[in-house]
C-alpha positions in Angstrom: 85.0 112.4 71.7 85.4 115.6 73.6 87.8 115.8 76.6 86.7 116.1 80.2 87.5 119.7 81.1 89.0 119.8 84.6 89.3 122.6 87.0 91.6 122.3 90.3 90.6 123.9 93.6 94.0 124.2 95.4 97.5 124.8 94.3 99.6 122.7 96.8 101.9 119.8 96.1 99.3 117.2 95.6 97.4 119.4 93.1 100.6 119.4 91.0 100.8 115.6 91.1 97.4 115.6 89.5 98.2 118.4 87.1 101.2 116.2 85.8 99.1 113.2 85.6 96.3 114.9 83.6 99.0 115.6 80.9 99.4 111.9 80.4 95.6 111.1 79.9 94.1 111.8 76.6 90.6 112.0 77.7 91.1 115.0 80.1 92.4 118.5 79.9 93.3 120.8 82.8 91.8 124.2 81.8 91.4 126.3 85.1 92.5 126.6 88.8 91.4 128.5 91.9 93.1 128.9 95.1 92.5 130.7 98.4 95.8 132.5 97.5 95.3 134.1 94.0 99.1 134.5 93.7 99.7 130.9 94.3 97.0 130.1 91.7 98.6 132.2 89.1 102.0 130.6 89.7 100.5 127.3 89.7 98.8 128.1 86.3 102.1 129.3 84.8 103.9 126.1 86.0 101.3 123.8 84.4 100.2 125.6 81.3 96.6 126.4 82.5 94.8 129.1 80.6 92.2 130.2 83.2 92.8 131.4 86.7 89.8 132.3 88.9 89.8 134.7 92.0 87.6 132.4 93.8 86.5 128.8 93.7 82.8 129.8 93.7 83.4 131.6 90.3 85.2 128.6 88.7 82.6 126.1 89.9 79.8 128.3 88.5 81.5 128.8 85.1 80.9 126.8 82.0 84.5 126.4 81.3 84.8 123.2 83.2 83.1 119.8 83.4 84.6 118.4 86.6 86.7 119.5 89.7 89.4 118.1 91.7 89.2 119.4 95.3 92.7 119.6 96.9 91.9 121.8 99.9 92.1 121.4 103.7 89.6 118.9 105.0 87.4 121.5 106.7 86.3 123.1 103.4 85.9 120.1 101.3 82.2 119.5 101.9 81.2 123.2 101.0 83.3 123.0 97.9 82.2 119.6 96.6 78.4 120.3 97.2 78.6 123.6 95.4 80.4 121.8 92.6 77.7 119.2 92.4 74.9 121.7 92.5 76.6 123.2 89.5 76.7 120.0 87.6 80.3 119.4 88.1 81.7 115.8 88.4 83.8 115.5 91.8 87.2 114.0 92.4 87.9 114.9 96.0 91.2 114.5 98.0 91.1 112.5 101.2 90.2 112.4 104.0 86.7 113.9 104.8 85.6 115.7 107.9 83.3 112.9 108.9 81.2 110.1 107.5 78.2 112.4 107.5 80.1 115.0 105.6 81.1 112.6 103.0 77.4 111.3 102.7 76.3 114.9 102.2 78.7 115.1 99.4 77.5 111.9 97.7 74.0 112.7 98.2 74.6 116.0 96.3 76.4 114.2 93.5 73.4 111.7 93.0 70.9 114.5 93.3 72.6 116.4 90.5 73.6 113.4 88.3 77.3 113.8 88.6 80.0 111.3 89.5 82.1 111.1 92.7 85.3 109.6 93.4 87.8 110.1 96.2 91.4 110.6 95.2 93.2 107.5 96.7 95.8 106.7 94.2 96.8 103.1 95.1 93.3 101.9 94.4 94.0 102.5 90.8 97.3 100.9 90.6 97.0 97.8 88.5 98.8 95.8 91.2 95.6 96.2 93.4 93.5 94.4 91.0 96.1 91.8 90.3 96.3 90.9 94.1 92.6 90.6 94.5 92.3 88.5 91.5 95.0 86.0 92.6 94.2 86.1 96.4 91.8 83.3 96.6 93.9 80.8 94.4 97.2 81.7 96.0 96.6 82.3 99.8 92.9 81.7 100.3 90.2 84.0 101.7 91.7 87.0 103.7 91.4 87.0 107.4 93.6 90.0 108.4 95.4 93.0 107.1 98.4 94.6 108.6 99.8 98.1 107.5 102.4 100.4 108.5 102.5 103.8 106.9 105.2 106.5 108.1 106.6 109.3 106.3 109.4 111.5 107.7 107.7 114.9 108.0 107.9 117.0 111.0 107.6 120.5 109.4 105.3 122.2 111.9 104.5 125.1 109.5 102.8 122.5 107.2 99.0 122.5 107.4 99.1 119.0 108.6 100.1 120.5 112.0 97.2 123.1 112.0 94.6 121.5 114.0 91.9 123.9 113.0 92.2 123.0 109.3 93.3 119.4 109.8 91.9 118.3 113.2 92.7 114.8 112.8 96.3 115.2 111.9 98.2 112.1 110.9 95.1 110.1 111.5 93.2 111.5 108.6 96.4 112.0 106.5 98.0 108.5 107.0 95.4 106.2 108.6 93.2 106.8 105.6 95.4 104.3 103.5 95.3 101.7 106.2 91.5 101.9 106.3 91.4 101.8 102.4 93.7 98.8 102.6 90.9 97.1 104.9 88.3 98.1 102.3 90.2 96.9 99.3 91.7 93.6 100.6 89.8 92.4 103.6 86.4 93.7 102.1 84.5 93.5 105.5 80.7 92.7 105.2 79.9 92.8 108.8 80.1 95.5 111.5 83.2 96.3 113.5 83.1 94.5 116.8 86.0 96.2 118.7 88.3 99.2 117.9 91.1 100.3 120.1 94.4 102.2 119.8 96.3 105.3 120.8 97.7 108.5 119.3 100.6 110.7 120.0 100.4 114.5 119.8 103.1 117.0 119.1 104.0 119.0 122.2 104.1 122.3 120.3 101.1 122.2 118.1 99.0 119.4 119.6 98.7 117.9 116.1 98.5 114.1 115.8 102.0 112.8 114.7 101.7 109.1 115.4 99.4 106.3 116.3 98.5 102.6 116.2 95.3 100.7 116.3 93.4 97.4 116.1 90.1 96.8 114.3 88.3 93.5 114.8 85.0 92.6 112.9 82.1 90.5 114.0 83.2 87.6 111.8 86.6 87.5 113.3 88.5 89.3 110.5 90.9 91.8 111.7 93.4 94.7 111.1 96.4 96.2 112.9 98.0 99.4 111.8 100.7 102.0 112.7 101.2 105.3 111.2 102.8 108.8 111.7 105.4 111.2 110.8 108.2 110.8 113.2 109.8 107.3 112.5 112.7 109.0 110.6 112.0 106.9 107.5 109.3 106.1 105.0 107.4 102.8 105.7 104.7 101.5 103.5 104.4 97.8 104.6 101.3 95.7 103.9 100.5 92.1 104.7 97.3 90.4 103.7 96.9 87.1 105.7 95.0 84.4 104.0 94.5 80.8 105.2 97.2 79.2 103.1 99.9 82.0 103.0 100.5 85.9 103.0 100.9 88.5 100.3 103.3 91.3 101.3 104.6 94.6 99.9 106.8 97.3 101.1 105.2 100.1 98.8 101.4 99.8 99.2 100.8 103.6 99.1 103.3 104.8 96.6 104.9 102.2 94.4 108.7 102.5 94.3 108.7 102.6 90.5 106.3 105.6 89.7 105.0 106.9 93.0 105.3 110.6 92.8 107.8 110.6 95.7 109.9 108.0 93.8 111.4 107.4 90.4 113.0 104.0 90.1 112.2 102.7 86.7 114.3 99.6 87.1 111.9 98.3 89.9 109.3 95.8 88.9 106.0 96.5 90.8 104.5 93.5 92.4 104.2 91.8 95.8 105.6 88.8 97.6 104.0 85.5 98.4 105.1 83.5 101.6 103.8 80.1 102.5 104.8 77.3 104.9 108.2 77.4 106.3 109.9 79.1 103.4 113.3 80.8 103.7 113.4 84.4 102.2 115.1 83.2 99.2 112.2 80.9 98.6 109.6 83.4 98.7 107.6 83.9 95.3 107.7 87.5 93.7 104.5 88.0 91.8 105.0 90.8 89.1 102.2 93.3 88.6 104.3 95.9 86.7 102.8 98.9 85.0 104.1 101.7 82.8 102.4 104.7 84.2 102.1 106.4 87.7 99.1 105.2 89.6 97.8 108.8 89.6 97.6 108.5 85.7 95.4 105.5 86.0 93.3 107.2 88.6 92.6 110.1 86.3 91.8 107.9 83.4 89.3 106.1 85.6 87.8 109.2 86.8 87.3 110.4 83.2 85.6 107.0 82.4 83.4 107.3 85.5 81.9 110.6 84.3 80.4 109.0 81.2 77.5 107.5 83.4 76.9 108.8 86.9 74.7 105.8 87.6 77.2 103.1 86.6 78.3 100.2 88.8 81.7 101.8 88.9 80.2 104.9 90.4 78.4 102.8 93.0 81.7 101.0 93.8 83.7 104.2 94.1 81.0 105.7 96.5 81.0 102.5 98.6 84.8 102.4 98.9 84.8 105.9 100.1 82.0 105.6 102.6 83.6 102.3 104.0 87.0 103.9 104.3 85.7 107.0 106.0 83.4 105.0 108.3 86.2 102.9 109.5 88.4 106.0 110.0 85.7 107.7 112.0 85.4 104.6 114.3 89.1 104.6 115.1 89.1 108.5 115.6 86.2 108.2 118.0 88.1 105.5 120.0 91.3 107.5 120.3 90.7 111.1 120.2 
């Protein structure tokens, strides 16, 4: 079976994470890179052993040397690149977030029209723990009724693109709240419209970029989610609670697991989550193991390669649904607070 030939558009930190993940997946090979800064693309290629460097992403996407692309560019340019890729019959893996629900719809429509696969690059979706938690939820804690998340990363570098409101207009909302919205999609699985949404954001005084915020989403059936996010808490927080009717599932690393997340390397840690019920003391809480041997980015790349085998598969439909629901919820929050 031939390998999926991948080209990367972008040469930043997250592109490097994917390049490292590809090396651990037998069904994919990384063969090309293009970046808005050719010097960066050449350095990236040398670092990761990539044979071909293109001067522009247009040339790479139009070429016959790749079958699929990973788009790791600023949000403002993703739609144009992804649609051009689809029109050139390239499967699409696109980093989050998207400019809007409409923009994401346009990308998915282009993928369908050209019979190529689409998936957004949300890593924790592919962590085996996510499937384990969902499989055990009904039996262990009952049907979910609320999700609480808190995602902070200590990052106040004003020279970073996250603080450029032209390229990343939603700032920490798109960068961080995407994961809170994906947690809603993954674990709460709403099937009815949002009834109310509220919250607030804090902007950086120098750049006007969004650096912190919080919010509440309530659905028409009473299910709800509360969330906090940002760059300025001075520490990393990745807390998640899924509230059932008979208990709670909790974890402190829902975005990047402590064992293999690209920001961490703690091989002694056993990936999993905690179950709390009744009036238990902390020592009585049950830790449910859901350990895995590889980084979640590796599982994501393997799943993406599998996805490209059939662009009309139920797995493709599910990937599109998760992306659209996540962006839809994100847009509703942004409209309420911007």
